[in-house]
C-alpha positions as CSV (number, residue, x, y, z in Angstrom):
1,M,-14.4,52.7,-4.1
2,S,-16.2,49.5,-5.0
3,A,-15.2,45.9,-4.7
4,S,-13.8,45.3,-8.0
5,G,-12.2,49.0,-8.1
6,F,-9.9,48.3,-4.9
7,V,-9.3,44.5,-6.7
8,R,-7.8,46.0,-9.3
9,Q,-6.1,48.9,-7.4
10,I,-3.9,45.7,-5.4
11,N,-3.8,44.4,-9.3
12,N,-1.9,47.3,-10.6
13,Q,0.4,47.1,-7.2
14,L,1.6,44.0,-6.9
15,D,2.4,44.5,-10.6
16,A,4.6,47.3,-9.9
17,H,5.9,44.6,-7.3
18,Y,6.9,42.3,-9.6
19,D,10.2,42.7,-9.8
20,E,10.8,42.6,-6.0
21,M,8.9,39.3,-6.4
22,V,11.3,38.1,-9.2
23,K,14.0,39.1,-6.4
24,L,13.1,37.3,-3.7
25,R,12.2,33.8,-5.4
26,R,15.5,34.0,-6.7
27,H,17.1,34.8,-2.9
28,F,15.2,32.0,-1.7
29,H,16.0,29.6,-4.3
30,Q,19.8,30.3,-4.5
31,H,19.8,29.8,-0.8
32,P,17.3,26.9,-0.3
33,E,17.1,24.7,3.5
34,L,16.0,21.3,3.9
35,S,12.6,20.1,6.0
36,F,13.3,20.9,9.3
37,Q,16.8,22.8,9.0
38,E,14.9,26.1,7.8
39,K,16.1,28.7,10.1
40,K,17.6,31.3,7.9
41,T,14.6,31.0,6.2
42,A,12.2,31.5,8.5
43,A,14.8,34.1,10.1
44,F,14.6,36.4,6.5
45,I,10.8,35.7,5.9
46,A,10.2,37.3,9.7
47,S,12.4,40.3,8.8
48,Y,10.6,41.2,5.9
49,Y,7.5,41.4,7.9
50,E,9.3,43.0,10.7
51,A,10.4,45.8,8.1
52,L,6.9,46.1,6.7
53,G,5.6,46.8,10.8
54,I,3.3,43.6,10.8
55,P,2.8,41.4,13.7
56,I,4.6,38.5,13.7
57,R,5.0,34.8,15.7
58,T,7.8,32.5,15.1
59,N,9.3,29.5,16.0
60,V,5.3,28.1,15.3
61,G,5.1,24.8,15.3
62,G,9.1,24.4,15.7
63,G,10.2,26.8,12.5
64,G,6.6,28.4,11.1
65,V,6.2,32.0,11.2
66,L,2.7,33.6,11.1
67,A,1.9,37.2,10.1
68,Y,-1.2,39.1,11.0
69,I,-2.7,42.0,9.2
70,E,-5.9,43.5,11.1
71,G,-8.6,45.3,9.0
72,G,-10.0,48.5,9.4
73,S,-13.5,46.9,10.4
74,P,-14.8,44.0,11.6
75,G,-15.0,40.3,9.2
76,P,-14.0,37.2,8.7
77,V,-10.3,35.8,9.3
78,I,-8.6,34.4,6.5
79,A,-5.8,32.2,6.1
80,L,-3.2,32.5,3.3
81,R,-0.8,29.6,3.3
82,A,2.6,29.4,1.6
83,D,5.3,26.5,2.0
84,F,9.2,27.5,2.1
85,D,11.6,23.9,2.6
86,A,13.5,22.8,-0.5
87,L,14.5,18.9,-1.8
88,P,17.5,17.0,-0.8
89,I,18.7,17.4,-4.7
90,H,21.6,18.8,-6.5
91,D,20.3,21.9,-9.1
92,E,21.5,20.9,-12.1
93,K,20.1,23.8,-14.2
94,D,22.0,26.4,-16.0
95,A,20.7,29.8,-14.5
96,P,22.4,32.5,-12.7
97,Y,20.0,32.0,-9.5
98,R,20.7,28.1,-9.1
99,S,21.2,26.7,-5.5
100,T,24.5,27.8,-4.2
101,V,23.9,24.9,-1.8
102,P,25.3,21.4,-3.5
103,G,23.0,18.8,-3.0
104,V,19.7,21.1,-1.9
105,M,17.0,22.8,-4.5
106,H,13.7,24.4,-4.6
107,A,12.6,21.7,-7.3
108,C,9.0,22.1,-6.4
109,G,8.7,26.0,-6.4
110,H,7.8,26.3,-2.7
111,D,10.2,29.6,-3.5
112,G,7.9,31.2,-5.3
113,H,4.8,30.1,-3.5
114,T,6.7,32.4,-0.8
115,A,8.1,35.4,-2.6
116,T,4.1,35.8,-3.6
117,L,2.9,35.6,-0.3
118,L,5.6,37.9,1.1
119,V,4.8,40.5,-1.5
120,L,1.3,39.7,-1.1
121,A,1.0,40.9,2.4
122,K,3.2,43.9,1.5
123,V,-0.1,45.4,-0.9
124,L,-2.4,44.3,1.2
125,N,-0.8,45.7,4.8
126,E,-1.1,49.2,2.6
127,H,-4.6,48.9,2.6
128,A,-5.0,47.3,6.1
129,D,-8.2,50.2,6.7
130,R,-10.1,48.9,3.7
131,L,-10.1,45.3,4.6
132,K,-13.2,43.5,6.1
133,G,-11.4,41.3,8.5
134,K,-8.4,40.0,9.4
135,I,-6.0,37.9,7.4
136,V,-3.2,35.3,8.6
137,F,-0.1,34.8,6.5
138,I,1.3,31.0,7.7
139,H,4.5,30.6,6.1
140,Q,5.4,26.7,6.7
141,H,8.1,24.7,6.7
142,A,8.7,21.7,6.3
143,E,5.7,20.2,3.7
144,E,8.4,17.9,1.9
145,Y,9.2,15.2,4.9
146,S,6.2,13.4,6.7
147,P,5.3,14.3,9.7
148,G,5.8,17.8,8.2
149,G,5.0,21.3,9.5
150,A,1.5,22.0,8.8
151,R,0.1,19.5,11.9
152,P,2.1,21.0,14.6
153,M,1.8,24.6,13.0
154,I,-2.0,23.8,13.7
155,E,-1.3,22.6,17.3
156,D,0.4,25.5,17.9
157,G,-2.7,28.0,17.1
158,C,-1.7,28.9,13.3
159,L,-5.7,28.5,12.8
160,D,-7.1,29.7,15.7
161,G,-10.2,32.1,15.1
162,V,-9.6,31.3,11.3
163,D,-12.7,31.2,9.1
164,V,-11.4,29.9,5.9
165,I,-8.3,29.0,4.2
166,F,-7.0,29.4,0.7
167,G,-4.1,27.9,-0.6
168,T,-2.2,27.5,-4.2
169,H,1.0,25.2,-5.7
170,L,2.6,26.5,-8.3
171,W,2.3,23.8,-11.2
172,A,5.0,23.8,-13.6
173,T,3.4,21.4,-16.0
174,E,0.1,23.5,-16.7
175,P,0.6,26.7,-18.8
176,T,1.3,29.7,-17.4
177,G,-2.3,31.4,-17.0
178,T,-4.2,28.5,-16.1
179,V,-5.8,27.8,-12.6
180,Q,-7.3,24.4,-11.7
181,Y,-9.5,23.5,-8.8
182,R,-11.2,20.5,-7.8
183,T,-14.2,19.5,-5.0
184,G,-13.3,16.6,-2.8
185,P,-10.2,14.5,-3.2
186,I,-7.4,16.7,-5.0
187,M,-4.2,15.0,-4.1
188,A,-3.4,11.3,-2.2
189,A,-2.3,10.5,1.4
190,A,1.3,9.7,1.1
191,D,1.8,6.5,2.8
192,R,5.6,5.2,3.5
193,F,6.5,1.7,3.9
194,T,9.6,-0.3,4.4
195,I,10.5,-4.4,3.9
196,T,13.8,-5.6,5.3
197,I,14.3,-9.4,3.7
198,K,16.7,-11.6,6.5
199,G,18.2,-14.3,4.3
200,K,21.0,-16.3,3.8
201,G,24.2,-15.2,2.0
202,G,26.6,-16.9,0.3
203,H,28.7,-17.7,-2.0
204,G,27.3,-16.7,-5.8
205,A,28.8,-20.4,-7.2
206,Q,26.6,-22.0,-4.5
207,P,23.1,-20.4,-4.2
208,H,21.5,-23.8,-3.8
209,K,23.2,-23.2,0.0
210,T,21.6,-19.9,0.2
211,K,18.2,-18.2,0.5
212,D,19.0,-14.7,-2.0
213,A,17.4,-11.6,-0.3
214,V,17.7,-10.2,-3.6
215,L,15.8,-12.7,-5.9
216,I,13.3,-12.5,-2.5
217,G,13.1,-8.9,-2.6
218,S,12.4,-9.0,-6.7
219,Q,9.3,-11.3,-6.6
220,I,8.3,-9.2,-4.0
221,V,8.9,-5.9,-6.3
222,T,7.0,-7.6,-9.0
223,S,4.3,-9.1,-6.8
224,L,3.4,-5.3,-5.2
225,Q,1.6,-3.7,-8.6
226,Q,-0.8,-7.0,-8.5
227,I,-2.2,-5.5,-5.3
228,V,-3.6,-2.9,-7.7
229,S,-3.8,-4.6,-10.4
230,R,-5.8,-7.6,-8.6
231,R,-7.3,-7.0,-5.1
232,L,-8.3,-3.0,-5.3
233,D,-11.5,-2.0,-7.1
234,P,-10.8,-0.4,-10.7
235,T,-12.7,2.7,-9.9
236,Q,-10.2,3.9,-6.8
237,P,-7.5,5.2,-7.8
238,A,-4.0,4.0,-6.0
239,V,-0.1,3.4,-6.8
240,I,2.2,1.4,-4.6
241,S,5.7,2.0,-6.1
242,T,8.9,0.9,-4.5
243,G,11.4,3.6,-4.7
244,S,14.6,2.1,-2.7
245,F,16.4,-1.1,-3.0
246,V,19.4,-2.1,-1.3
247,A,21.6,-4.7,-0.9
248,D,25.1,-3.9,-1.0
249,N,27.7,-6.5,-1.4
250,S,30.2,-8.0,-3.9
251,F,29.2,-9.0,-7.1
252,N,30.1,-13.0,-6.2
253,V,28.4,-13.0,-2.5
254,I,24.7,-13.9,-2.7
255,A,22.8,-11.0,-0.1
256,D,21.5,-12.0,3.2
257,K,19.7,-8.8,3.4
258,A,17.5,-6.1,1.4
259,V,16.1,-3.4,2.6
260,L,12.8,-2.0,0.4
261,I,11.5,1.0,0.8
262,G,8.6,2.4,-1.1
263,T,5.4,4.4,-1.0
264,A,1.6,3.9,-1.3
265,R,-0.7,6.6,-2.2
266,S,-4.8,6.5,-2.0
267,F,-8.0,8.4,-1.9
268,N,-9.9,6.6,0.3
269,E,-9.2,5.3,3.8
270,E,-10.7,2.0,3.4
271,I,-8.1,1.6,0.6
272,R,-5.5,2.8,2.3
273,T,-5.8,0.2,5.2
274,L,-6.2,-2.2,2.7
275,I,-3.2,-1.4,1.2
276,E,-1.2,-1.3,3.9
277,N,-2.6,-5.0,4.8
278,E,-1.9,-6.3,0.7
279,I,1.9,-5.1,1.2
280,E,2.7,-6.9,4.4
281,Q,0.8,-9.9,3.6
282,V,2.8,-10.1,-0.4
283,A,6.0,-9.6,1.3
284,K,5.8,-12.1,4.4
285,G,4.2,-15.0,2.1
286,I,7.1,-14.4,-0.3
287,C,9.6,-14.6,2.4
288,G,8.2,-17.5,3.6
289,M,7.9,-19.3,0.5
290,H,11.7,-19.4,1.0
291,G,12.4,-19.9,4.0
292,A,13.4,-16.1,5.2
293,D,12.7,-14.0,7.6
294,C,11.0,-10.4,7.3
295,D,10.2,-7.0,8.6
296,Y,6.9,-4.5,8.1
297,S,6.1,-1.4,8.9
298,F,3.7,1.3,7.1
299,E,4.1,4.6,8.0
300,R,0.8,6.7,7.4
301,G,2.0,10.4,5.8
302,Y,-0.2,13.3,4.7
303,P,-3.9,12.8,4.3
304,P,-6.0,13.2,1.0
305,V,-6.4,16.6,0.2
306,C,-9.9,17.5,0.3
307,N,-11.3,20.7,-0.9
308,H,-14.8,22.2,0.2
309,P,-17.4,21.8,-2.1
310,E,-18.7,25.8,-1.2
311,E,-15.3,27.6,-1.0
312,T,-14.0,25.6,-4.1
313,S,-16.4,26.8,-5.8
314,F,-16.0,30.7,-4.8
315,L,-12.3,30.0,-6.0
316,A,-13.0,28.7,-9.3
317,K,-15.6,31.8,-9.9
318,I,-12.9,34.3,-8.0
319,A,-10.5,32.6,-10.1
320,K,-12.4,33.5,-13.9
321,Q,-12.5,36.9,-13.0
322,T,-9.1,37.5,-12.1
323,E,-6.6,39.4,-14.1
324,G,-4.1,37.1,-15.9
325,V,-6.1,33.9,-15.6
326,E,-6.8,32.3,-19.1
327,K,-8.3,29.1,-18.5
328,V,-10.3,27.8,-15.3
329,E,-10.8,24.2,-15.3
330,E,-11.2,21.0,-13.2
331,S,-8.3,19.4,-12.2
332,G,-7.8,15.5,-12.6
333,M,-6.7,13.7,-9.2
334,Q,-3.1,14.1,-8.5
335,M,-0.8,11.5,-6.7
336,G,1.4,13.5,-4.9
337,G,0.9,14.7,-1.5
338,E,0.2,17.6,0.8
339,D,0.0,18.7,4.2
340,F,-1.9,21.1,3.4
341,A,-4.8,18.3,4.1
342,Y,-4.0,19.3,7.8
343,Y,-5.9,22.7,7.6
344,L,-8.3,21.4,5.4
345,Q,-9.4,18.9,8.5
346,H,-9.6,21.9,10.9
347,V,-11.5,24.4,9.3
348,K,-13.5,24.8,5.5
349,G,-11.2,26.4,2.9
350,T,-9.7,25.2,-0.2
351,F,-6.0,24.5,-2.4
352,F,-5.9,25.1,-6.2
353,F,-3.2,24.6,-8.6
354,T,-1.8,27.8,-10.3
355,G,0.5,26.9,-13.8
356,A,3.6,27.5,-13.9
357,R,5.0,25.6,-17.2
358,P,8.3,27.4,-18.6
359,E,7.5,29.4,-22.2
360,D,10.7,27.6,-23.2
361,P,9.4,23.7,-24.0
362,E,13.6,22.2,-23.4
363,A,13.3,24.3,-19.9
364,V,10.0,22.3,-19.0
365,F,10.8,19.3,-16.2
366,P,7.9,17.4,-13.4
367,H,8.5,18.7,-10.1
368,H,11.7,17.2,-7.9
369,H,13.9,16.9,-11.1
370,P,17.3,18.6,-10.6
371,K,16.5,21.2,-13.7
372,F,13.0,21.8,-12.3
373,D,12.1,25.6,-13.0
374,I,8.9,27.6,-13.0
375,D,7.6,30.5,-15.2
376,E,7.8,33.0,-12.7
377,K,4.8,35.5,-14.5
378,A,2.6,32.4,-12.2
379,M,3.4,34.0,-9.2
380,L,2.1,36.9,-10.2
381,I,-1.0,35.4,-11.6
382,A,-1.4,33.6,-7.8
383,A,-1.0,36.7,-6.0
384,K,-3.7,38.0,-7.9
385,V,-5.7,35.2,-7.2
386,L,-4.9,35.4,-3.6
387,A,-5.8,38.7,-3.5
388,N,-8.7,39.0,-5.4
389,A,-10.1,35.5,-3.1
390,A,-9.3,37.3,0.3
391,V,-11.1,40.2,-0.8
392,S,-14.4,39.0,-2.4
393,Y,-14.7,36.7,0.7
394,Q,-14.7,39.2,2.7
395,E,-17.0,41.5,1.1
396,K,-19.4,38.2,0.5
397,E,-19.3,37.2,4.8
398,Q,-20.1,40.9,5.1
399,A,-22.8,41.4,3.1
400,V,-24.3,38.1,4.5
401,R,-23.8,39.3,8.1
402,E,-25.4,42.6,7.3
403,T,-28.4,40.7,5.5
404,P,-31.3,40.6,8.3
405,A,-32.2,36.4,9.0
406,M,-35.5,36.9,7.4
407,E,-34.1,38.1,3.9
408,Q,-31.1,35.5,4.6
409,P,-31.7,32.0,1.8
410,K,-32.9,29.3,3.7
């Protein structure tokens, strides 16, 4: 059977297992677990592979699961990755599969990523003898909360022997049938800063006797926006956002303390360092102007996701040939963060977006929204692209290995 015929056979079987894929996704959606707490989810994933007779490793890096399919002939080792943690958000959807856990939901598509990879592994396992190499299925815990699960899984050997890695994110803001790729940086470094203002409290009727932490904090929040607009090269994308401002007091009390917590996003290491230093200067400068003290911390989160050129070009070509894909286009830079970045620091590969926008316009909400949902048909497209990429990469690499050195392109 030709490679294209093999891919068609896999696609047909994925179609046949689509209902199972949906059932799995909805199970995970109804039973979400927060980052570093995904015990039942990991156990479910492990039991699914065990029932198929696929070798696994559990508790990898403190919570991940690895599964291995050995091909019938030698070839490259390809890793495919899916994450499986949820978010501390209350599910407000009116759907029969809404979360059963108060305050916790899959608001980013990780349930779909997991269901996609499980069913893909099931189908590929039925054709293990036809595969030319080895496939490693990486089920990663704790993507949503830094320091994340990717780095400890790598340290625990999840990439040992791996030649290339592919991963996708179901993207609910893009139409189903769309695949987006980008060479180089595609997702930003995601850092966190905390500013604690220590002023002097007092009566709301006597502000002249205080050092108002709320007033000081307000000036800091406003001034932080000038870092991007006036201190950074305008050709370098960056974002500074203050997400939390807490100064809990009675209505007639001027706060002696306020805590600001926010995030900084960037793609360039030099810009990243400049932002870290500039936030500190702004915060301490404004506090000093008011005679208040300031504590500052900057926690570096995930680095930028930087895709490798050759593998990204390969993926884009494969996506155009994949059943169900209607549009393949270059993505803009996304300010969201992803610890898939760590995998790409160790092995070549690429991370791409699979459109998953719900058909009903009233059901379209951004990621991390309480009413977030996906078009489940996108899982099938994602599975087919990943399957096509894995099989075609194995075929390509075998062809290279079988070509005499003198005939290979210089």
